[in-house]
N, C-alpha and C positions, 0 to 999 in steps of 0.2 A: 183214476188216472195212475199210469204206471210209473215206476221209479226209473228215471232215465240214468244211463251210463254217467257215473260220477264225473267222467272227464268231459262230458257233453256240455256245451253252452248253448242254450235257448237263442233262437234267432227269429226274426218275424218274416212271414211269407206273405205272398199276395192273400188278399182276403178270399175266404172260402165262399162259393156260390149260395150256400145255405144260410148264411148270416154275414153281417157286416163286419163282424169280428175278424182280426187277422190270427190264424191258427199259429201255435208255436212249433217250430221244427228245431229239434235238437241238432247239434253238430256230430253228424255220423262220419267224420273224415276217413275212419279206417275202414268203414264198410263201404264208403263211395269209392274209396282207393282200390278195394278188393274188386268191386264190379267193373271198375274201368280199366283193370290191368289186362295186359294182352292175352294172358291166358284165359281169363273170364270172357273177354269179348270173342276170343276164338272159339272157346267151348260153347258158350251159350248161344252167341250170334250165328255162328257158322255151322257148328255140328247140329245145334238143337233148333235152329231158326229162330232164336230169341225166346223160345219156350223154357222157362226155368222150374221144371217139375218132371218127375219120373213118368214113364209110361206104364200103361197096365196090360199085363199078360195073363190070360185065362189059364194057361198052362206053361210049364217052363220050355225054353228053347235056347240053344247056342247062337241063334241068329235073330237078334231082335229088331233089325232094321226092316222097314223105315221106323226111325223113331217117332215121326209125325203121327202115324196111325195109331200107335201105342198111346201117344200123348192125348189124342182125340178121344181114345177109350176111357182114359183115366178121367178127363173132363166130363165124358158121358156118365161115368159113375158118380161124379160129383153132382152133376145136373140132376140125376134121377134121386139122389139121397136129399137134394134141396128141395125137391117137390114144390118149387115156386109156381104159381099161376101165371099165364100170360098178362103182361101190364104190371105185375108186382115190382116194387122197388126194392132192390137188392143191393148190399153192400160186398164190394170185392177189397178185402183188406189186405194190402201189400200186393198190388197188381203187377208188378214188374213192367214189362213193356206193354200189357194189355191183353195179351192173346186169350187168357182165360176169360176175362170178361167179354171180348168179342164172341167167343164161342157161345157163352151164356146168353147174351143179349139175342144172338142170331138164333140159337137152337130153341129158346123158349119164348121169345117175344118180350123179354125182360127188360126193365128201365134200371140199368146197372149205374151205381156211382163207384168209381174204382180209385183208389188212392195208393200212394206210395211215398215213402220218405226221401228218396233220391230225385233230385232235379232231372237227372239224365234219363231216368225210367218214366217220369211223368211226360217229359218232352217226346220220348219215343212212343209212348202209349197214345198221347194226343195225335200224333202223327199218324199211328195206325188206325185210330178212330176215324180221323179225317179220310183217310183212304177207303176204308170200309163204307162210309157215308156216300162218298163219291161213286163208288161201284154199286150203291144201291143195295148193298148187303144189310145195312142198318138204316134207321131212321134218324133224323136230325135230332140232337137233344133238346132243340128248342121248340120242336113241334109235337113232343111228347110221343114219337114214334107212331105217327099217323100211319094207317094202313096195316096195322098190327105187327109192324117191324120193332124190334126192340131197339134201345138207345144205350149209349154209354157216355157218361160225363167222367171226366179224370181230373181229380184233385191232388194237391201237394199237402199231404198230412203226415202225422208222426203216430204210431202206435201208442206213444207216451201222452199224447195231447189231442184226444178227440172230442173236446168240449165243444167245438164249433159244429159238430152235427147234431141236429136237434134229437131230443128223446123221442122214442116210439116212433121212428120215421121209416122203419124198414121192415119188410116181411121176413126178410132172410138175410143172413151174413156168411159169408164163407172165406176160408183162407185156403192157399195151396202153396204149402211149404213156405209159409211166410212167418209163422208165429215164432220161429227161432230168432227172428230178429228183434222180437220183444223181450226187454230186460225183465219184465216182470209179468209172466203169462197169466198169473192168477188175477192180477188187477185188470188186465185186458179183457177177462171173460167179464168182469164187472161192467166195463165200458161197452162191450157189445150187448150185454143185457140191456144196459140203458137205451141204446139206439133201436133195439128190436121192438116190434109191436107185440103186445100180448097175444100169444099163440105163434109168434115167430119162431123161425128155426135156425140154429147155427150148425153149420157144417165145416170140419176142418179135416184137410188132408195133411198129416204132419208126420215126421219121424221124430223120435225123441229119444235122448240119452242125457242121463243124469249122473254126473261125475261125483264119485264118493271123495275125491280129492278136492276140497273146498278151494284150492288155489286156482282152479279152474273154473270160471264163470259160466253159468248156463246160458248167458247172453251171448249171441252169435258174435257180437262185435269183437268181445275179447277171444272168442274161439278162433276167429281168422288169425288173429296174431300169434296165439299161444297153443290152442288144442291141437292144430294139425302138427306141431312139432311134439306135443305130448302124447297125441293117440298112440304111437306104438308102445310107449312105456306103459301106458294106462291098459291097453288091450292085453299086454303081456301080463300085467299085474292081474288083470281081471281072469285071464285063462288059468294062472297060477291058483288064484283063489278057487275058482270053480273046480279044478282038479282036487282041491282039499275039502271040497262039499261046501264051500261057503259061497255067499252071495257074490256075483260078478259086480265090477264097479260101475257098469253101464247098465241102464233099465233095459230089461227084456220085456216082452210083451205083457206079461202079467203085471209088471210094475208099471209099465206105461198106462195100462188100463187103471190101475189104482190111482196113479197120479192125477189123470186127467177126470177121473170120477170125482175125485175129492175136490178139485178146484172148481168144477162144473156144479156140483152138489152145494159148495160153500157160497157160491154166486146166485143160487137159487133155481138153476135149471132143473127140469124134468125129462123123463123119458131119454136117458142117457143111453146111447148105443156106440159101440166100439167095435170096428172090424179090424181085423189083422190083414194088411195088405203086403206084409214083408216078402212073402213068397211071389206075390204079383209083380214086384219090381225087380226080382232077381237077375232076369235076363239083360236089363239094361244097365244095372248096376255092375254086373260080371263084365260086360262089354266096357263100360267107362272106366273100370279099374286098369284097363290097358295091360292086362295080365300080371304076373307077378314081378317079371324083371324090371318093368318101369318102376315099380314101387322101390326096390332094392337100390336103383340107379339115384332116385330122387333122394333116398335116405343117405346113400353114400355121399353124395355130393352137397349134403345139407341145403336143399333146394325146395324144402317144404313151403317156406314163406313166400316163394317166388310161384310156386304151383300149389296154392291152397286147395282147389277144388280137386285137382288130380290125386293130391295127398290123401283128402278126404275120401274120395272114392275108393282108392286101393286099400287104405287102411279099414275103411268101412266094410269092404267086401271081406277082408281077412278076419275081422273082428265082429262079423254080422250077428253073431248070437249074443252080442250085448245090446243090442238096440232093436228097435222096431219101427215100422211105418204102418199107420193105421188111419182108418176114416172115422172120424168122431163126430156124432151128430147129438144134439140136444135141443129141448124146446124151452121156450120162455112160457110159464103158465099163464092162460088166459083165465081170469077170475068168473068170466061169464059162463065158461064150460064147467065150473066146479059145482057139484052139488051143494045145496044150502042144507 
């Protein structure tokens, strides 16, 4: 079980379908405020159609549109790495509005349980699932996806409290740029391990940056409030250190690889594979950075807190040598397959 934000206060939510117990949902007011902001709703809902993840580009291009096509390619990469069989039970951890879960269920006939910590996202995801069922793109969750169609069930759960999910109940678990919301990613790996069946696969599409300045938390809920303001200073400091031949303050791919390998090994996973997708998201990141002038205007007017996503995109593009985006996969060992 992960360590919650110290400022969070647990609250009870409606009972999870897997058990009669009520899951604990911490108070993520700052995170909820960010996603409910005008900037977030315009950016994610209007520009990206509610899809909260990068697109995949096999080669660099200065014209990344349409984003939807690139995002489907990224989802296809995730689906292929997941290697789940039709009818398999799969967990989408941090589902947002449910678009990735819908793709996975329709693409592979999977039975997806999707969860998110924000009630707004849960409501949106359930609405999107209902529309897909009505359009006969998915099976109804109550009939098990008859006719070979996949299903999606949406739950209100918290990364920090997954105890209501039964052990060894999923053939696969995946995240799509959601792990940054976890305040203790290493502990989350343990929870994913618990709910995976022996031989189950974990796949994560995540970007990672670990600040040497310990005043900045690796938990995203604090990053929203502080890091977007601190990033220009941190990036500048990292560039200065790099010029002196020292390590940058933010993880590059080799350090990302070491970090995830360490926490996955510690949790007991095997067959860890990490692929660098940093170059594959470059066209979309470049476009979302809204070129250099917006970055300077936002900083000049001290509007980073009002435009956290724009600030993160622009500063991320400028300081991209200090972070990495990767596809991370691992397996939970199956004792039956081990030689005696």
